[in-house]
C-alpha angles and dihedrals in degrees: 000000000000127000097250090241121124098217119182112240095213138040141126090250122042093190139011125183132188123212149095129302118220136178116229119208109210125183091183115227093350112102108249094241089060097041122129097174138019141197115230117226123185111221150146127167092244095039094051092063093051091045092050093048090052102041102037104022101036098231124143104253132179132193127206115204150116122287126194123210102233135090096278089052090050090053092049093047090051091056091048089055091046090058091052095243119151107231127216104190135188099204126219129189117232114226092216093245119041105014144188089253144200100245120253125221119194121201145157122203098226119210135235108325092003111089124222117261127213127183134161147223105198095153112149091355115187093216090058088062093060113115142169111294094034094105134045100228092182089060094044092050096036095110093044132271127215104193135019123196141182138155151218095260092065092040090058097054101084147335090270103046093067090050089051090053089054091048091051093047092051091049091048091049090051090061094044101256124152110247124215135179132192107210090207092173110206110185094195091057097045092046091066095044104051103307130239098326091058092045091056092050096046099042093048091055091049097046090054085075098045131109098178122036125192118195143116128235092277091049091051093047098045100030100041099025093238113158117249115270121269088217111088114218115229089217140348087269093058107099095196096097092049092047091048088064096052095085089057091048093051093044089056094041109022094176092069113110100178137030118181140170144166123252117218132177109191112210093167135338091275101034120066136160109224137201143139139215135195134189104210119185093323098321128101123225122186124190125223116265127239140178115250128206095206122212098172119359096193110108099021093118092048087050090056092048092051095050092044093049090047091055092050094045092051096047100252118161109269093249090052092049089055091049092050090052092046092048095047093046089052093050092046090065090060093063130071114247134029102281133066130277092174127112125227090244090056091050093049092047092050091047088056092051105263120168131233093253113139116273112225 
């Protein structure tokens, strides 16, 4: 069975996403308030998917975003290059004092019974200034583009970022690209930009243009305003509650062909059970489940999305696309940082059920 998507076979760009770049300061297992040193990870929900598709899966991926001309911007741009992503930047000058800035995310990984913590400083963020008209979509898509992606994190940043998403989606649709959106509902971000009522209005307008939707039960409830399922899941790995909401999603947005999400049961910060599920053109596909020893959980969902999109873009059977997403998301949690360090051979081996025995 096919996915129901009409994906172009050729194009200069396999994948383009639109979003914000951030730098994440990570002291590891040390609580941030006690930190004396940090690793710096370059991230962004929308960027991570493009970076993973480029670095692990070998696709030609582009990223549309803001860039600031100052040393943090230089650091971030270097990491974008390192992941092989083609950038399309709207450039901003930094005034040397107040910005505009590349947003900062602060986190510590937690350990065992101590949960991870994430908080933000997105004050005067350059990406929040992005607006319709800032990018020449005809030029970006001139050589052909197969898939366009954005997400709820970028949509939440300002009044203009959501309008830019809509502009990009319309332009992508006009050249025949598949359009996807990761609801990625972040309550802290929406609370400072109009709250839940605004989120419902904005996300509904965006999802009206979407072919492939990524989001868990909470994303669908809070982002789309869908009532909670009457079906009670036996565990976080039970997809029945998620699947019970699909009819409501498709009634609201009948053009949607695919809805997918990860399934995660958190036993402790470093021990998770992991699965994934996708509703694809009327059929349900559920991954295997596995036990994860988690090093850094940030980016696991983006890892799933990248592997899943890769499977769809390369014509894998739907159940195999879900397994590739599940496998890559699992491997992503074993690396520091938000983007992949896996190889395609590792992903395929994991998807087929390989063990963690040493490779000699």
